[in-house]
Each structure stands twice: as C-alpha cells, then as structure tokens.
N, C-alpha and C positions, 0 to 999 in steps of 0.2 A: 504494500500500500504506500503510495508516495505522492509527492507533489513535484511536478516539473518546475524548473527554474529557467525562465526565458524572458527575453525582452518583449514588452507589449507592442504589438504592431500599431502603426498609425491608422486611425479610423477615417476613411474617406468614403462618403456616400457614392454609390454607383449602382447601375442597373443595366442589364441583369447581372447577377452574381455568377461568375464562372469559377469553378473549383474542380480540379482533377478531371477536366473534360466534361463536367456536368453543368449545364446552363439552367438556372432557376429563375423564373420570373417572379420578382418580389411582390408583384401585385397579387400573386396567388399565395404568398407566404406571409400575410398579415398575421398579427397576434390571433391565434385561434384557428389557423388554417392548416389542415393536415394534407400532406402529400404522401400517401402510402404510409411507410414507417417513419416519416419525418414530421417534426413539428417545430415551430418557431416559438421562442419565448424571450422575455426581457430580463436581464440581470438587474441587480440592485442599483447599479450605477447607470442604468439606461442602455447598456450595450445589448444589441439584439444578437441572439445566437440561434443557429439551426442545429437541432439534435437529429442525427441520422445514423443509420448503420455504417460501420466501418467497412470499406471495400478493399479488394486486393490492390487496386490502383492507388491506394493511399500509402503504399510502402515508402515512397520517397518523402512524404510528409513526416513520417515517423523518424526517418533518418535525419532530416533537417532539424526537427525539433530536438532530437537527442544531442546534437552538437552543442546546443545551448543549455544543457542540463548540468548543474553543478555536481561535483563529486558527492556531496552530501545527499542531494536529492536522488542521485542514482543509487546510492546505498540504501536510502529509505525504500525505493521502489523494488530493488532486487535483493535487498538484505545481504549484499556482497558487492565488492568492487566491480565496476562494469565500464570498460573503455569504449565499447562499441556494440551496436546491435548486429548480431549475426544474421545470415540468411534464414536460419531456422527461427530466430526470434521474430523476424519480419513476417515469415509465413504464419507463425503461430498467432501473431497479433492482428493479422489482416484477413485470415481465412476462417470463415464460419463453418460450423459443422451442425447445421440445423439448430434445434433447441438445446443441444448439449454445449454449445460454445457460441455465445452471443456477445457482440461488441458494439457499443454506441460511441460516436464521436460528437464533438461540439465545434461548430465553426462560428467565428465572429463575422457576421455577414455585412457589417458596415465598413469593413476593410476591403481594399482592392489590391490584390486578390483576397478573397475570403481567407481568414487565418484559422488554423487549428488551435484550439485553446484548451481542449480537454478530451480525455478518452476513458472509458470504463468498460470492463469486460467480465464475464463470468464463464467458468468451465464446470460443468456438472461432474461430480465425483463418480468414478466408475463403480466404487463399492458402496456408495450411499446415494441412490438415485433421487432422494428428496433433498439433497444438499448440493451446493455449488460454491466453488472458491471464487472470490471477487477481488479485483484490483482496479484502482482508479488513479488517474493522473490529471492534475489541473495546472496549467501554466501559472507561475507565481503571481503575476499581475491580476489574475482573475480569482485569486483566493479571496475568501470572505464575501463573495458576491452571490453565493448560493448555487454555483455551478456544480460542485461536487454532489450536492443533494439532488439536483436535477438529473444528472447522469445516473447516479445509483438508483434513484426512484424509477427512471425509465427501465432500467434492468430489472428492478424488483417486480414491477408490474408484469413484465414478460415472463419472468421466472415463476412467479406465483400462479400465473395462468396455466403453466405447464407442469404443475405438481411439485415444484421446488418449495419447500417449507422454510428453509433458512439458508442464508449465506454464511460461509466460513471465511474469515479474513485473518491474515497474519500481518500484524502491524508492529513497526519498530516502537519501542517504549518512549522514544523521544518525539514521535510524530503525534503531538498532543491534539492537533486539530482533527485528525481522523479518529482518534480515540474518543474525543468529545462527540463528534458526529454520530458514531455508532452507539455511544452511551445513550444518546437521545432517542435511539430506536430500541431501547431495552436490550442491548447486546449483553450477552453473558460471557464472562471470561472462562475459557476452557483450559488454558494453561498460560503461565507467565514465567518464562525462564530464558536465560541467556540474552536478555535484552529484547526479546520478541514476545508479543502478546497475541495469543490465538483467541479470536472472538467468534461467537455464534450469534448471528443476527436474524431474528424471526421475521418472516415475510407473511403478508396477508393479501388475499384476493380482494377483500373489502378494505378500502383505504381508511375507513372510519375506525378500524381496529388498531391503527398506529397510535402511539402515545400523543398526548396533547403537549407537544414540544414544538420548537421552531422547525426541527427536522421532520417531525411527523406532519406538521402543516405543509411543509414543502413537498413531501411525498403525496399528500392529498391533491395538491395543485397539479403535480406531474401526472398522476393517474387521470385527472380530469382532462388535461391537455392531450395526453396520449390517446384517450378514448374519444376525443373530438367533442367533449361536452363543454364547449367553451362558454356557453351562456349560462351555466349553472353555478 
C-alpha cells in the first residue's frame, strides 16, 4: 500500500481529452455521466478526475510515473527497495483477469494531456475466494483530496458484487494515512510484525452498511456515482 510521489501537472482546460489513444468528449462526461465502466467526479480542490479501468496500453504511463516516485514511496508500495518496474510488473499491473484481478485508474482531465494521478487494484486470493488483496497509489499532490477513497470505493463496489466479502491489505506501519483510511472502514488488524500491518477490511453490497465516517460517506458517494444514481 503506498502513495506515489510526483510533481503535479499543470491544469489546462481542453476539449476533447485525449489519453492513451482514447478520445473522450467532455460534454458526455459531466458530473454524473457514466460511460460504461467510467465515471467522472470532482476532488476537494475542484480538480475533475475520470475513474476508468486500467488498460494494457497504459504501461508507458506507469513507467513514466514510476520515474518520479521517491525511494520512500517505492518502499511503502513494494515493502522493499525497487529501482524499476519490470516487464512482469507492467503486465501484472495492466492486465485484467476478469473479476479475479481488477484495476481502476484516475486521470486528471483538466490537464492537457490528461494526467494519471492514481491507481488501485485488487487480486482475488486463490485459496480464499471471498477475499482479495488490494493496493492503491495516489500521486502526492493529490493526497488528502479524497482520491484514495474514490478508487478503493470503486473497487469495493465491484468486488462486493462478485462475492468478495473483504479486502486484505499489507501496509507499512509508517504509512499513517492509509492506516487511518482503513480504520474508518472498520478494518481489523490480522497481524502486526516487522514493520508491516496486515488488515482485513469488510466490504458491503449495501453502501449504507459502511461506518458513519468520512471514508464511509465517500464510499456511499462512489457507489452512487458508479451505479449512475447521480440525482439521488
């Protein structure tokens, strides 16, 4: 579990947005407009982000982003030193395997070109089909704006609808922001040793079942957006 460190891109309005060969007409992507698995929302600072599935053609974006990640943030993410992303890493991060491996990315769409600012993914455990391991990364300038909640909430809705009852997360003990986020979701500590905390985060098909916390409220908003219930 980690937070990427990278410079914040300049925000320049443009239309349409072109990203990884994908042209998106922003007139169809107003707040509350769904395009298949995509939805747009607004962060606390007013930045507009598009949440969409990660695609194989996003490999180069992961490579570019990784070059701007500090050694500390890399350690938080991989829980070990990491100098580069291997081809295997890129394959793993960008290739979906149905409902057993799902990844969602966030694009800041007021930048030209649109900039990747976060990614979250889960992989269902082979020996525990009701559980999945989760990882999330948010560019440092977008921390504290609710993006981590949005990405994890989008994954949670998908996972809960497919029979996954909880996420498993391995978080570095110094990654206080992620520990606090999961605490607000009633996460239980499964183990705490060697500087790493293993957490069990319950998931719910009904968003009303999440705790009455800021993170729980964020999940309810994401469930509403992802379902297309924008007027409710």
